[in-house]
N, C-alpha and C positions, 0 to 999 in steps of 0.2 A: 294514438300509438306512434305516429310519425314524430310528434313532439317529444315523446319519451326517447325514441331512437336518436334524435338530434341531441338531446340532453346527455345521453350516454356517450355519444361521440365527443362532445365538448368536454365531458368529464374525463374521458380517457386521455385526451390531449393535455388537459390541465395537470393530471397526475403525472404523466410522463415528463412534462416540462419541469414540474416541481422536483421530481426525483433527480434530474440532472442538475438543477440549480442548487439543491441542498448538498451536493457532493463536496466534501472538503478533506484536506489533508493538513493536520496540525502536528506540531512537535513539542515535546517537553524534554527536559534534561535534568539529571541529578548527578552529583559528583560521583566519580568512580571510586574504586578501592583496590588495595593490593590483592585481596582475596575476593574474587568475583562473587562467590556463593554467599557472602555476608551482605552484599548490597545490590546484587543484580537479580532480575527475574529468572525463574526456573520453571520447567526444564529448558535447557538450551536445545534449540532445534538444529542449528548448524554451527559447528566450531572449526571447520576446515581441516580437522585432523583426519577425516575420512573423505573418500570421493563423494561428491555431491553434484547432482544435476543443476543446482542453482548457478554455479559459477561458469560463465561462458569461456573464460580464458584462464587455464590452469597456471599460466606463467605468473599470475598475481598471487598465488598461494606461496607464502614464504615462511621462514622460521624453522624451528623455534629459535628464539634469541633475536638479537639486533645486528644489523650490519651498518657500521658507521658511514654516514653520508648517503645511505640508500633507503633503509627502513628501520623502524624501531618497534619492538614489541609493546603493544598498548598495556597500560597499567591494568592489572587484573587478568590479562590474557595468559594462557599457557599453551604450549605446543605450537601448532601452525596457526597462521592468521592470514588476512587478506590485505594486500598493499597495492596502491596505485600511484604511479609516478614514472618519471623517465627511466628509473632502474628496472621497472617491470613493463607496464604499459600506461600511457597517459590517460586513456579512457577505458573504462570497463563497466560491464553491466551484470547485475545480479537479479535473477527472476525469483520472485517470492511465491506467487501462487494465484489461483483464480478467485478465491473468496477469502479475503483477509480483513480482519477488523483492526489489527494493530501489529506492529513489529518493532523490536528494539535491538540495539547493538551497542557495543563499546566503540566510541569514536576516539581513536588514539591521537594524542598530541595535536590538539586543535590548531589549525593555521588558517589565515584568511584566504589562502589560495586553494583550500579544500572545498570542493563543490559536490553536493549530493543532490541529484534530481530524482524525485519520486514520480514515476509515470504509471498512470492507471487508465482505465477506460474513459474516464472523464477529462483527462489532460495531464499536465505536468506541473509540479511544484518544486521550486528550487530552494535549497538551504545551503548556506555557506558556513564555514567554520566560525566566522564572526557572529552569524545569526545564532548558532548553537551556544556559543560562549555567553551571549547575553541572557540565555535562558537558565544557566546554571545557578547563579552568575559566576563568571570567571573571565579568563583572558585567552584569546586566540594567539598564544605566544609560542606554540610548538614545544612547550614543556613536556618532557617524556615521563616525568615522575609525579607530577601534581595531580591530585584527584579531580580538581576542577578543570584541568586541561585534558583529562581523559574521561569524559563523562559517559554515562549510560543514557542514550537518547532513545526516546519512544515516539514512534509515528502513529497517530490515531487516524483511521480512515472511516468515512461514512458515505452513504449513498453509492453512486456509481464508482467512486474511488476505491471501493472494496473489491472491485473486479479487475482482473488482469494486471496484478501489481508487480512492478519491478522497480529497481533504482539503478541509476547510473552514477559512477564516481569519476570525477575529473580532478587532476592535480598536475600542473605543469612544472611543479618543483617537488623534489622528494621530501616527504611522501605522505600519503593519505592511507592510514591503516584502520581496519575494523576487525572485530571478532565477536564471537558469541551472539549470533543472531537468534532471537526468540520470536516465533511467529504464532499469533493467535488467529484462528480462522472463525468464520461465521457459518451458521447452518445454511445449507443450500435451499433457500426459500425463494419463492417468486418475488421479483422486484415490483415496486408499485406500478410501474408501467405494464408489467405482465398481468398483474391483477386487473388493471384497467382494460386490457385487451380481452381478458376472460369475461369481464362484465359486459363489454361491448358484444362479444360473441353470444352470451346468454340472451342479451336484449334482441339480437338479430333472430335467434331461434324463436323467442317468444313472439316476435312480430310476424314471422313466417307462419307459425301455428295459428295465430289470430286470424290471418288472412284466409288460411285454408278452412277454418271453422266458419268464418263469415260466408265464404263461397258455398259451403255445404248447406248452411241454413237457407241461403237464397234458392238453391236447387230444390230443397224440400218445399218451399213456398210455391215454386212454379208448378210442382207436381200436384200440390193440394189444389 
C-alpha cells in the first residue's frame, strides 16, 4: 500500500507539472473589413459603447470618429473604441476573465510600436504590431483604411493560460486602437492538477481504511 501511495504522489506531481508546461498563448490574424459583421466573429462581448468593468482607465475610451494625430477609428469599428498612446494613456490594461479559451479583437492601424502583452496565471506573452502583421500577412505601416493593417486578431489559450486572463496595451506614439472584443469561455472543470490532488486524497483515504481494517483483524486474532 505504501508503494501505491508513493505512486499516487509522484503521479500528482507529474500531472501538475505537465499542466503548467502545456500552457500556451498563440495568435492568429485575418484581414479586417469595412463592415465587421461580414468578417468578424459574433456575438461581440465588449464594444466600448457601454460601461464595462473590463477597462481599468476610462480615459482610453474614445470616438466615435477619428482625431487627427491622436487616434483613428479602426476599420470595421463603429461608435466608441479603445485607444492607448500619449493622447490618452501610454499603458493600459483590460481584464478578460477567469476562464477563457480564446478572445479576439480588431487591432487598428498596425504599427511596430504597438505592444500587446497577454498575462495569465501561467505568465506573460508579448505580441507586437510587426508580429501580427506577419500573421495576416500584411504590413505594420499604420494604414488606417487597409484591411490587412486593421486585422481581426484571435488569441487562443490552453492549460493554465486559460485562467486569470488580461492584456496590457503599450504605445509610446499615437496610437494603438482596438474594438469589438469577443470572448469565448471554458466550462468550470477541475484542472489536471486538481484531479491529481483528488486522486491523491482518495489514495490516502484508502490507505487509512486499509490500516484500520488490518488493526481490527489483529485484535480479533488476539481475542481468539
